[in-house]
C-alpha positions in Angstrom: 110.5 159.8 9.8 112.7 157.4 11.6 115.8 155.9 9.8 115.0 152.5 11.4 113.1 150.0 9.3 109.8 148.6 10.7 110.8 145.1 9.3 114.6 145.0 9.3 115.9 142.5 6.7 116.4 138.9 8.2 118.9 136.6 7.0 117.5 133.8 4.9 116.8 130.7 6.9 119.4 128.4 5.2 119.2 124.9 6.6 119.2 122.7 3.5 121.8 120.1 4.5 121.0 118.0 7.4 123.9 117.6 9.9 123.4 113.9 10.6 123.4 111.5 7.6 120.6 109.2 7.3 120.8 105.7 9.0 119.6 104.3 5.7 121.1 105.1 2.4 118.9 104.1 -0.7 120.3 102.5 -4.0 118.8 104.3 -6.9 117.7 102.4 -10.0 120.4 101.3 -12.5 118.7 103.2 -15.4 120.6 101.4 -18.2 119.8 102.2 -21.9 119.3 98.6 -23.1 115.7 97.8 -22.7 114.6 94.3 -23.9 111.4 95.5 -25.3 109.4 93.3 -22.9 105.7 93.9 -22.6 103.6 94.7 -20.7 105.8 97.7 -19.4 105.2 100.6 -17.2 106.3 103.9 -18.9 106.6 107.3 -17.6 108.2 110.5 -19.1 111.9 111.0 -18.5 112.1 114.3 -16.8 115.9 114.4 -16.9 116.1 116.4 -13.5 117.6 116.0 -10.2 116.7 112.4 -8.8 115.8 112.2 -5.1 114.0 110.0 -2.5 111.7 111.5 0.0 112.4 109.8 3.2 109.5 109.9 5.5 111.5 109.3 8.8 113.8 112.3 8.0 111.1 114.5 6.4 113.9 115.3 3.8 115.1 114.4 0.5 118.1 112.0 0.0 119.9 112.9 -3.3 122.0 110.7 -5.8 124.9 112.9 -4.6 124.5 111.4 -1.0 123.3 114.6 0.4 120.2 114.8 2.5 118.3 118.2 2.1 115.0 120.0 3.0 113.6 122.2 0.3 111.1 124.9 1.1 107.7 124.2 -0.2 108.3 120.5 -0.9 106.8 118.1 1.6 104.8 115.3 0.2 101.9 114.3 2.4 102.7 110.6 2.6 103.8 108.1 5.2 105.9 106.1 2.7 109.1 106.7 0.9 108.8 108.2 -2.6 111.1 108.4 -5.5 111.0 111.4 -8.0 112.8 114.2 -9.7 113.1 117.8 -9.4 112.5 119.6 -12.6 112.2 123.0 -13.9 111.6 124.0 -17.6 114.7 125.3 -19.3 117.0 124.7 -16.4 120.2 122.6 -16.5 120.9 119.8 -14.2 123.7 121.9 -12.6 121.2 124.9 -11.9 118.5 122.4 -10.6 121.1 120.8 -8.1 122.2 124.2 -7.0 118.6 125.3 -6.1 118.1 122.1 -4.3 121.3 122.0 -2.5 121.2 125.6 -1.2 117.3 125.6 -0.5 116.6 128.3 -3.1 113.7 126.9 -5.0 112.3 129.0 -7.8 108.5 129.3 -8.1 108.3 127.0 -11.0 110.5 124.3 -9.5 108.5 121.0 -9.3 109.0 117.5 -7.8 107.5 114.8 -10.0 106.8 111.6 -8.0 107.7 108.4 -10.1 107.4 105.5 -7.5 106.5 104.6 -4.0 108.3 102.1 -1.7 106.0 99.3 -1.5 108.3 96.2 -2.0 105.3 93.6 -1.7 103.8 95.3 -4.8 104.7 95.1 -8.5 105.3 98.2 -10.7 101.6 98.3 -12.0 100.3 98.1 -8.5 102.5 100.8 -7.2 101.4 103.1 -10.0 97.8 102.4 -9.3 98.5 103.1 -5.5 100.1 106.4 -6.3 97.2 107.6 -8.4 94.6 106.5 -5.7 96.4 107.5 -2.6 98.1 110.7 -3.6 95.6 112.3 -5.8 95.7 115.5 -3.7 99.4 116.1 -4.8 98.0 117.5 -8.1 96.4 120.3 -6.1 99.7 121.1 -4.2 101.5 123.1 -6.9 105.0 122.0 -7.0 104.6 118.3 -6.0 103.1 116.4 -8.7 102.6 112.8 -9.9 104.3 111.8 -13.1 102.1 110.4 -15.8 102.4 106.7 -16.1 100.9 104.1 -18.4 100.9 100.5 -18.7 101.5 99.5 -22.4 101.3 96.1 -23.9 102.6 96.7 -27.4 105.2 98.8 -29.2 102.8 101.0 -31.2 101.3 102.4 -28.0 104.8 102.7 -26.4 105.9 104.6 -29.3 102.9 106.9 -29.2 103.7 108.0 -25.7 107.4 108.3 -26.4 106.7 110.7 -29.4 104.2 112.5 -27.4 106.6 113.2 -24.5 109.3 114.0 -26.8 107.1 116.6 -28.4 106.9 118.1 -24.8 110.7 118.3 -24.9 111.2 115.5 -22.4 114.3 113.5 -23.3 112.4 110.3 -23.7 110.6 107.9 -21.4 111.6 105.8 -18.5 110.4 101.9 -18.6 110.2 99.3 -16.0 108.8 95.9 -16.4 105.1 95.5 -15.0 106.4 92.8 -12.6 109.5 95.0 -11.6 110.2 94.9 -7.7 110.6 98.2 -6.0 113.0 100.2 -8.0 115.1 97.2 -9.3 115.7 98.7 -12.7 114.7 101.4 -14.9 115.7 101.9 -18.5 116.0 105.3 -20.3 114.7 105.1 -23.9 115.0 107.7 -26.5 114.2 105.8 -29.8 111.0 104.0 -30.9 110.9 100.3 -30.6 
């Protein structure tokens, strides 16, 4: 028997950081914590992960840190820019960021899509567009659509907030139903 391996180990392809910065940088939502309790509102679970834009022209993610990375297994099938968060149960933000920055995703790392860059549409229309145009994302394993609901009163808002907190999400993200493309998001952890 030969000492030579049939398939010698190969160094891991390690190309997460793109060498050229993007021509366009994105401003992430403010995410202040003082929501004015204006209804109707679009709510979605606050994942608490690593926030990132999927930039179509780069075929890569633009992070809040300013880095542009590619992550194996994550390539949303769309021709518009998306906003979402990388998330993994029981992982800290630091651990998630390390996985994304070094292109070492674990099997249960997911990217939850929250919004789509369609500036001519309001928040409710963008949510509907996502659910109609990207339904196959649910079948693609690690790229998923975040649950989003339009609520018109505080009782239904509180019901979803309590439900998501029971699933160990920190709370809910809120935007006004007429909110322009990612102008403002609010993090809410207490019932209204």
